[in-house]
KOLGU-4560 file (N, C-alpha, C; in nm, 3 decimals, padded with zeros to 5 digits):
<recs>
<n_xx: 00.967 n_yy: -01.634 n_zz: 00.027 ca_xx: 00.920 ca_yy: -01.499 ca_zz: 00.054 c_xx: 00.949 c_yy: -01.459 c_zz: 00.198 mol: A seq: 1 type: MET>
<n_xx: 00.929 n_yy: -01.553 n_zz: 00.291 ca_xx: 00.951 ca_yy: -01.524 ca_zz: 00.431 c_xx: 01.098 c_yy: -01.489 c_zz: 00.456 mol: A seq: 2 type: LYS>
<n_xx: 01.188 n_yy: -01.556 n_zz: 00.385 ca_xx: 01.330 ca_yy: -01.529 ca_zz: 00.401 c_xx: 01.367 c_yy: -01.388 c_zz: 00.354 mol: A seq: 3 type: GLN>
<n_xx: 01.298 n_yy: -01.339 n_zz: 00.255 ca_xx: 01.326 ca_yy: -01.205 ca_zz: 00.202 c_xx: 01.275 c_yy: -01.098 c_zz: 00.297 mol: A seq: 4 type: ILE>
<n_xx: 01.151 n_yy: -01.112 n_zz: 00.344 ca_xx: 01.090 ca_yy: -01.009 ca_zz: 00.427 c_xx: 01.145 c_yy: -01.005 c_zz: 00.568 mol: A seq: 5 type: LEU>
<n_xx: 01.193 n_yy: -01.114 n_zz: 00.620 ca_xx: 01.246 ca_yy: -01.117 ca_zz: 00.757 c_xx: 01.355 c_yy: -01.014 c_zz: 00.779 mol: A seq: 6 type: GLY>
<n_xx: 01.464 n_yy: -01.015 n_zz: 00.702 ca_xx: 01.570 ca_yy: -00.916 ca_zz: 00.722 c_xx: 01.523 c_yy: -00.773 c_zz: 00.694 mol: A seq: 7 type: PRO>
<n_xx: 01.432 n_yy: -00.756 n_zz: 00.598 ca_xx: 01.384 ca_yy: -00.621 ca_zz: 00.568 c_xx: 01.307 c_yy: -00.563 c_zz: 00.686 mol: A seq: 8 type: LEU>
<n_xx: 01.223 n_yy: -00.645 n_zz: 00.749 ca_xx: 01.147 ca_yy: -00.598 ca_zz: 00.864 c_xx: 01.241 c_yy: -00.564 c_zz: 00.980 mol: A seq: 9 type: ARG>
<n_xx: 01.340 n_yy: -00.644 n_zz: 00.999 ca_xx: 01.431 ca_yy: -00.624 ca_zz: 01.111 c_xx: 01.516 c_yy: -00.499 c_zz: 01.094 mol: A seq: 10 type: ALA>
<n_xx: 01.543 n_yy: -00.461 n_zz: 00.971 ca_xx: 01.632 ca_yy: -00.349 ca_zz: 00.944 c_xx: 01.562 c_yy: -00.227 c_zz: 00.886 mol: A seq: 11 type: LYS>
<n_xx: 01.432 n_yy: -00.216 n_zz: 00.905 ca_xx: 01.359 ca_yy: -00.102 ca_zz: 00.849 c_xx: 01.418 c_yy: 00.028 c_zz: 00.904 mol: A seq: 12 type: ALA>
<n_xx: 01.434 n_yy: 00.124 n_zz: 00.818 ca_xx: 01.497 ca_yy: 00.249 ca_zz: 00.859 c_xx: 01.408 c_yy: 00.330 c_zz: 00.952 mol: A seq: 13 type: SER>
<n_xx: 01.472 n_yy: 00.419 n_zz: 01.026 ca_xx: 01.399 ca_yy: 00.506 ca_zz: 01.117 c_xx: 01.304 c_yy: 00.595 c_zz: 01.039 mol: A seq: 14 type: VAL>
<n_xx: 01.347 n_yy: 00.643 n_zz: 00.925 ca_xx: 01.263 ca_yy: 00.730 ca_zz: 00.843 c_xx: 01.135 c_yy: 00.656 c_zz: 00.800 mol: A seq: 15 type: ARG>
<n_xx: 01.151 n_yy: 00.531 n_zz: 00.757 ca_xx: 01.035 ca_yy: 00.451 ca_zz: 00.719 c_xx: 00.940 c_yy: 00.435 c_zz: 00.836 mol: A seq: 16 type: PHE>
<n_xx: 00.993 n_yy: 00.405 n_zz: 00.951 ca_xx: 00.909 ca_yy: 00.384 ca_zz: 01.070 c_xx: 00.836 c_yy: 00.511 c_zz: 01.111 mol: A seq: 17 type: ARG>
<n_xx: 00.903 n_yy: 00.624 n_zz: 01.103 ca_xx: 00.839 ca_yy: 00.752 ca_zz: 01.137 c_xx: 00.728 c_yy: 00.784 c_zz: 01.038 mol: A seq: 18 type: VAL>
<n_xx: 00.754 n_yy: 00.766 n_zz: 00.910 ca_xx: 00.652 ca_yy: 00.792 ca_zz: 00.807 c_xx: 00.533 c_yy: 00.698 c_zz: 00.823 mol: A seq: 19 type: GLU>
<n_xx: 00.560 n_yy: 00.573 n_zz: 00.851 ca_xx: 00.452 ca_yy: 00.477 ca_zz: 00.870 c_xx: 00.370 c_yy: 00.511 c_zz: 00.995 mol: A seq: 20 type: LEU>
<n_xx: 00.437 n_yy: 00.545 n_zz: 01.104 ca_xx: 00.367 ca_yy: 00.582 ca_zz: 01.227 c_xx: 00.282 c_yy: 00.708 c_zz: 01.207 mol: A seq: 21 type: ALA>
<n_xx: 00.336 n_yy: 00.806 n_zz: 01.137 ca_xx: 00.261 ca_yy: 00.929 ca_zz: 01.110 c_xx: 00.139 c_yy: 00.899 c_zz: 01.022 mol: A seq: 22 type: ALA>
<n_xx: 00.154 n_yy: 00.812 n_zz: 00.926 ca_xx: 00.042 ca_yy: 00.773 ca_zz: 00.841 c_xx: -00.067 c_yy: 00.701 c_zz: 00.918 mol: A seq: 23 type: GLY>
<n_xx: -00.026 n_yy: 00.611 n_zz: 01.005 ca_xx: -00.124 ca_yy: 00.537 ca_zz: 01.086 c_xx: -00.195 c_yy: 00.631 c_zz: 01.183 mol: A seq: 24 type: ILE>
<n_xx: -00.120 n_yy: 00.720 n_zz: 01.248 ca_xx: -00.181 ca_yy: 00.815 ca_zz: 01.342 c_xx: -00.278 c_yy: 00.909 c_zz: 01.272 mol: A seq: 25 type: LEU>
<n_xx: -00.240 n_yy: 00.960 n_zz: 01.156 ca_xx: -00.330 ca_yy: 01.050 ca_zz: 01.085 c_xx: -00.452 c_yy: 00.976 c_zz: 01.031 mol: A seq: 26 type: SER>
<n_xx: -00.436 n_yy: 00.849 n_zz: 00.993 ca_xx: -00.552 ca_yy: 00.769 ca_zz: 00.950 c_xx: -00.648 c_yy: 00.749 c_zz: 01.066 mol: A seq: 27 type: ALA>
<n_xx: -00.594 n_yy: 00.724 n_zz: 01.184 ca_xx: -00.678 ca_yy: 00.709 ca_zz: 01.304 c_xx: -00.752 c_yy: 00.839 c_zz: 01.334 mol: A seq: 28 type: LEU>
<n_xx: -00.682 n_yy: 00.950 n_zz: 01.324 ca_xx: -00.746 ca_yy: 01.081 ca_zz: 01.346 c_xx: -00.852 c_yy: 01.108 c_zz: 01.241 mol: A seq: 29 type: MET>
<n_xx: -00.830 n_yy: 01.065 n_zz: 01.119 ca_xx: -00.929 ca_yy: 01.081 ca_zz: 01.012 c_xx: -01.056 c_yy: 01.002 c_zz: 01.044 mol: A seq: 30 type: LEU>
<n_xx: -01.040 n_yy: 00.881 n_zz: 01.092 ca_xx: -01.155 ca_yy: 00.800 ca_zz: 01.129 c_xx: -01.232 c_yy: 00.867 c_zz: 01.242 mol: A seq: 31 type: VAL>
<n_xx: -01.161 n_yy: 00.915 n_zz: 01.343 ca_xx: -01.227 ca_yy: 00.984 ca_zz: 01.455 c_xx: -01.300 c_yy: 01.108 c_zz: 01.406 mol: A seq: 32 type: ILE>
<n_xx: -01.237 n_yy: 01.186 n_zz: 01.320 ca_xx: -01.300 ca_yy: 01.307 ca_zz: 01.267 c_xx: -01.423 c_yy: 01.274 c_zz: 01.183 mol: A seq: 33 type: ALA>
<n_xx: -01.422 n_yy: 01.161 n_zz: 01.115 ca_xx: -01.536 ca_yy: 01.122 ca_zz: 01.033 c_xx: -01.652 c_yy: 01.069 c_zz: 01.118 mol: A seq: 34 type: SER>
<n_xx: -01.619 n_yy: 00.996 n_zz: 01.223 ca_xx: -01.722 ca_yy: 00.935 ca_zz: 01.308 c_xx: -01.782 c_yy: 01.037 c_zz: 01.405 mol: A seq: 35 type: VAL>
<n_xx: -01.701 n_yy: 01.130 n_zz: 01.453 ca_xx: -01.743 ca_yy: 01.229 ca_zz: 01.552 c_xx: -01.733 c_yy: 01.368 c_zz: 01.490 mol: A seq: 36 type: TRP>
<n_xx: -01.834 n_yy: 01.410 n_zz: 01.413 ca_xx: -01.823 ca_yy: 01.532 ca_zz: 01.334 c_xx: -01.815 c_yy: 01.662 c_zz: 01.415 mol: A seq: 37 type: PRO>
<n_xx: -01.855 n_yy: 01.661 n_zz: 01.539 ca_xx: -01.850 ca_yy: 01.784 ca_zz: 01.620 c_xx: -01.734 c_yy: 01.784 c_zz: 01.719 mol: A seq: 38 type: GLN>
<n_xx: -01.624 n_yy: 01.719 n_zz: 01.684 ca_xx: -01.514 ca_yy: 01.704 ca_zz: 01.777 c_xx: -01.444 c_yy: 01.836 c_zz: 01.807 mol: A seq: 39 type: TRP>
<n_xx: -01.438 n_yy: 01.928 n_zz: 01.714 ca_xx: -01.370 ca_yy: 02.056 ca_zz: 01.740 c_xx: -01.443 c_yy: 02.131 c_zz: 01.850 mol: A seq: 40 type: ILE>
<n_xx: -01.574 n_yy: 02.135 n_zz: 01.842 ca_xx: -01.653 ca_yy: 02.203 ca_zz: 01.944 c_xx: -01.636 c_yy: 02.136 c_zz: 02.080 mol: A seq: 41 type: GLU>
<n_xx: -01.635 n_yy: 02.002 n_zz: 02.082 ca_xx: -01.624 ca_yy: 01.929 ca_zz: 02.208 c_xx: -01.485 c_yy: 01.940 c_zz: 02.271 mol: A seq: 42 type: ALA>
<n_xx: -01.384 n_yy: 01.931 n_zz: 02.190 ca_xx: -01.247 ca_yy: 01.931 ca_zz: 02.242 c_xx: -01.199 c_yy: 02.072 c_zz: 02.278 mol: A seq: 43 type: VAL>
<n_xx: -01.222 n_yy: 02.168 n_zz: 02.189 ca_xx: -01.169 ca_yy: 02.302 ca_zz: 02.209 c_xx: -01.269 c_yy: 02.402 c_zz: 02.263 mol: A seq: 44 type: PHE>
<n_xx: -01.397 n_yy: 02.368 n_zz: 02.262 ca_xx: -01.500 ca_yy: 02.458 ca_zz: 02.314 c_xx: -01.526 c_yy: 02.579 c_zz: 02.227 mol: A seq: 45 type: GLY>
<n_xx: -01.492 n_yy: 02.571 n_zz: 02.100 ca_xx: -01.517 ca_yy: 02.681 ca_zz: 02.006 c_xx: -01.599 c_yy: 02.628 c_zz: 01.888 mol: A seq: 46 type: VAL>
<n_xx: -01.665 n_yy: 02.718 n_zz: 01.820 ca_xx: -01.746 ca_yy: 02.680 ca_zz: 01.705 c_xx: -01.702 c_yy: 02.764 c_zz: 01.585 mol: A seq: 47 type: ASP>
<n_xx: -01.590 n_yy: 02.725 n_zz: 01.521 ca_xx: -01.532 ca_yy: 02.809 ca_zz: 01.416 c_xx: -01.617 c_yy: 02.822 c_zz: 01.290 mol: A seq: 48 type: PRO>
<n_xx: -01.707 n_yy: 02.729 n_zz: 01.267 ca_xx: -01.785 ca_yy: 02.732 ca_zz: 01.143 c_xx: -01.934 c_yy: 02.756 c_zz: 01.167 mol: A seq: 49 type: ASP>
<n_xx: -01.971 n_yy: 02.790 n_zz: 01.288 ca_xx: -02.110 ca_yy: 02.819 ca_zz: 01.317 c_xx: -02.200 c_yy: 02.697 c_zz: 01.310 mol: A seq: 50 type: GLY>
<n_xx: -02.145 n_yy: 02.579 n_zz: 01.330 ca_xx: -02.225 ca_yy: 02.457 ca_zz: 01.331 c_xx: -02.249 c_yy: 02.394 c_zz: 01.195 mol: A seq: 51 type: GLY>
<n_xx: -02.186 n_yy: 02.444 n_zz: 01.089 ca_xx: -02.208 ca_yy: 02.388 ca_zz: 00.956 c_xx: -02.125 c_yy: 02.262 c_zz: 00.931 mol: A seq: 52 type: THR>
<n_xx: -02.019 n_yy: 02.245 n_zz: 01.005 ca_xx: -01.933 ca_yy: 02.128 ca_zz: 00.986 c_xx: -01.823 c_yy: 02.148 c_zz: 00.884 mol: A seq: 53 type: GLY>
<n_xx: -01.811 n_yy: 02.267 n_zz: 00.828 ca_xx: -01.709 ca_yy: 02.294 ca_zz: 00.727 c_xx: -01.568 c_yy: 02.281 c_zz: 00.783 mol: A seq: 54 type: GLU>
<n_xx: -01.547 n_yy: 02.327 n_zz: 00.904 ca_xx: -01.414 ca_yy: 02.318 ca_zz: 00.965 c_xx: -01.373 c_yy: 02.172 c_zz: 00.982 mol: A seq: 55 type: ALA>
<n_xx: -01.466 n_yy: 02.089 n_zz: 01.028 ca_xx: -01.435 ca_yy: 01.948 ca_zz: 01.046 c_xx: -01.406 c_yy: 01.879 c_zz: 00.914 mol: A seq: 56 type: GLU>
<n_xx: -01.481 n_yy: 01.913 n_zz: 00.810 ca_xx: -01.455 ca_yy: 01.855 ca_zz: 00.679 c_xx: -01.320 c_yy: 01.902 c_zz: 00.625 mol: A seq: 57 type: TRP>
<n_xx: -01.288 n_yy: 02.027 n_zz: 00.650 ca_xx: -01.157 ca_yy: 02.077 ca_zz: 00.608 c_xx: -01.043 c_yy: 02.003 c_zz: 00.676 mol: A seq: 58 type: GLY>
<n_xx: -01.057 n_yy: 01.980 n_zz: 00.805 ca_xx: -00.957 ca_yy: 01.904 ca_zz: 00.879 c_xx: -00.950 c_yy: 01.760 c_zz: 00.826 mol: A seq: 59 type: VAL>
<n_xx: -01.066 n_yy: 01.700 n_zz: 00.799 ca_xx: -01.069 ca_yy: 01.563 ca_zz: 00.747 c_xx: -01.001 c_yy: 01.553 c_zz: 00.611 mol: A seq: 60 type: ALA>
<n_xx: -01.022 n_yy: 01.650 n_zz: 00.525 ca_xx: -00.957 ca_yy: 01.650 ca_zz: 00.393 c_xx: -00.806 c_yy: 01.664 c_zz: 00.410 mol: A seq: 61 type: VAL>
<n_xx: -00.765 n_yy: 01.752 n_zz: 00.499 ca_xx: -00.622 ca_yy: 01.768 ca_zz: 00.527 c_xx: -00.560 c_yy: 01.641 c_zz: 00.583 mol: A seq: 62 type: GLY>
<n_xx: -00.630 n_yy: 01.577 n_zz: 00.674 ca_xx: -00.580 ca_yy: 01.451 ca_zz: 00.730 c_xx: -00.572 c_yy: 01.342 c_zz: 00.625 mol: A seq: 63 type: LEU>
<n_xx: -00.669 n_yy: 01.337 n_zz: 00.536 ca_xx: -00.668 ca_yy: 01.239 ca_zz: 00.429 c_xx: -00.545 c_yy: 01.261 c_zz: 00.339 mol: A seq: 64 type: CYS>
<n_xx: -00.521 n_yy: 01.383 n_zz: 00.301 ca_xx: -00.406 ca_yy: 01.413 ca_zz: 00.216 c_xx: -00.274 c_yy: 01.379 c_zz: 00.287 mol: A seq: 65 type: ALA>
<n_xx: -00.265 n_yy: 01.413 n_zz: 00.416 ca_xx: -00.144 ca_yy: 01.384 ca_zz: 00.492 c_xx: -00.124 c_yy: 01.233 c_zz: 00.507 mol: A seq: 66 type: PHE>
<n_xx: -00.232 n_yy: 01.161 n_zz: 00.532 ca_xx: -00.224 ca_yy: 01.015 ca_zz: 00.544 c_xx: -00.171 c_yy: 00.953 c_zz: 00.416 mol: A seq: 67 type: THR>
<n_xx: -00.228 n_yy: 00.992 n_zz: 00.304 ca_xx: -00.182 ca_yy: 00.939 ca_zz: 00.175 c_xx: -00.036 c_yy: 00.975 c_zz: 00.150 mol: A seq: 68 type: LEU>
<n_xx: 00.002 n_yy: 01.098 n_zz: 00.180 ca_xx: 00.140 ca_yy: 01.142 ca_zz: 00.161 c_xx: 00.236 c_yy: 01.058 c_zz: 00.245 mol: A seq: 69 type: LEU>
<n_xx: 00.202 n_yy: 01.033 n_zz: 00.370 ca_xx: 00.290 ca_yy: 00.955 ca_zz: 00.457 c_xx: 00.302 c_yy: 00.810 c_zz: 00.412 mol: A seq: 70 type: MET>
<n_xx: 00.190 n_yy: 00.749 n_zz: 00.370 ca_xx: 00.197 ca_yy: 00.611 ca_zz: 00.325 c_xx: 00.277 c_yy: 00.599 c_zz: 00.194 mol: A seq: 71 type: PHE>
<n_xx: 00.262 n_yy: 00.694 n_zz: 00.105 ca_xx: 00.340 ca_yy: 00.692 ca_zz: -00.019 c_xx: 00.488 c_yy: 00.713 c_zz: 00.012 mol: A seq: 72 type: VAL>
<n_xx: 00.519 n_yy: 00.806 n_zz: 00.102 ca_xx: 00.658 ca_yy: 00.831 ca_zz: 00.139 c_xx: 00.719 c_yy: 00.708 c_zz: 00.206 mol: A seq: 73 type: ALA>
<n_xx: 00.644 n_yy: 00.641 n_zz: 00.293 ca_xx: 00.695 ca_yy: 00.521 ca_zz: 00.359 c_xx: 00.721 c_yy: 00.411 c_zz: 00.257 mol: A seq: 74 type: ALA>
<n_xx: 00.631 n_yy: 00.397 n_zz: 00.162 ca_xx: 00.649 ca_yy: 00.294 ca_zz: 00.059 c_xx: 00.773 c_yy: 00.323 c_zz: -00.025 mol: A seq: 75 type: ARG>
<n_xx: 00.790 n_yy: 00.449 n_zz: -00.062 ca_xx: 00.908 ca_yy: 00.486 ca_zz: -00.142 c_xx: 01.037 c_yy: 00.463 c_zz: -00.063 mol: A seq: 76 type: ARG>
<n_xx: 01.035 n_yy: 00.495 n_zz: 00.065 ca_xx: 01.154 ca_yy: 00.474 ca_zz: 00.147 c_xx: 01.185 c_yy: 00.325 c_zz: 00.159 mol: A seq: 77 type: GLU>
<n_xx: 01.081 n_yy: 00.243 n_zz: 00.178 ca_xx: 01.100 ca_yy: 00.099 ca_zz: 00.187 c_xx: 01.161 c_yy: 00.044 c_zz: 00.059 mol: A seq: 78 type: TRP>
<n_xx: 01.105 n_yy: 00.086 n_zz: -00.055 ca_xx: 01.156 ca_yy: 00.037 ca_zz: -00.184 c_xx: 01.297 c_yy: 00.087 c_zz: -00.210 mol: A seq: 79 type: LYS>
<n_xx: 01.325 n_yy: 00.213 n_zz: -00.176 ca_xx: 01.459 ca_yy: 00.268 ca_zz: -00.197 c_xx: 01.561 c_yy: 00.193 c_zz: -00.113 mol: A seq: 80 type: ARG>
<n_xx: 01.530 n_yy: 00.171 n_zz: 00.012 ca_xx: 01.622 ca_yy: 00.103 ca_zz: 00.101 c_xx: 01.642 c_yy: -00.042 c_zz: 00.059 mol: A seq: 81 type: ALA>
<n_xx: 01.536 n_yy: -00.107 n_zz: 00.016 ca_xx: 01.547 ca_yy: -00.246 ca_zz: -00.028 c_xx: 01.630 c_yy: -00.257 c_zz: -00.155 mol: A seq: 82 type: ALA>
<n_xx: 01.616 n_yy: -00.160 n_zz: -00.245 ca_xx: 01.688 ca_yy: -00.164 ca_zz: -00.372 c_xx: 01.837 c_yy: -00.139 c_zz: -00.353 mol: A seq: 83 type: ALA>
<n_xx: 01.869 n_yy: -00.050 n_zz: -00.262 ca_xx: 02.011 ca_yy: -00.016 ca_zz: -00.241 c_xx: 02.077 c_yy: -00.104 c_zz: -00.135 mol: A seq: 84 type: THR>
<n_xx: 01.996 n_yy: -00.179 n_zz: -00.062 ca_xx: 02.050 ca_yy: -00.264 ca_zz: 00.044 c_xx: 02.095 c_yy: -00.185 c_zz: 00.165 mol: A seq: 85 type: GLY>
<n_xx: 02.045 n_yy: -00.063 n_zz: 00.181 ca_xx: 02.087 ca_yy: 00.023 ca_zz: 00.291 c_xx: 01.982 c_yy: 00.032 c_zz: 00.400 mol: A seq: 86 type: SER>
<n_xx: 01.917 n_yy: -00.078 n_zz: 00.429 ca_xx: 01.820 ca_yy: -00.079 ca_zz: 00.537 c_xx: 01.893 c_yy: -00.074 c_zz: 00.670 mol: A seq: 87 type: LEU>
<n_xx: 01.833 n_yy: -00.004 n_zz: 00.765 ca_xx: 01.892 ca_yy: -00.002 ca_zz: 00.898 c_xx: 01.912 c_yy: 00.136 c_zz: 00.940 mol: A seq: 88 type: GLY>
</recs>
C-alpha cells in the first residue's frame, strides 16, 4: 500500500491541492463560525440580523455546503488522476 500511495502523493495535481486547501480552509472557518456565533458583529462592526444569529447560521450553512463540495471535488480529482495515470 505504501508503494502505491507514495507516487500519488508526490504527483498530486494542482487542482487537487487547491480543492483540498479550500475545503480545509472553509472547514476551519465553519468551526470558528460555530464556536464564535457573534463573529460578524465583532469583525465587521455591523449587526445584520438584529442579534438573532440568523446571518451567522446562514454563513455556517454556506460554509458547510462549500466544504463538502470542495472535499468531494478533491476526491473526484484524485480518483480521476489515479485512474488515468495523469497525476502531476
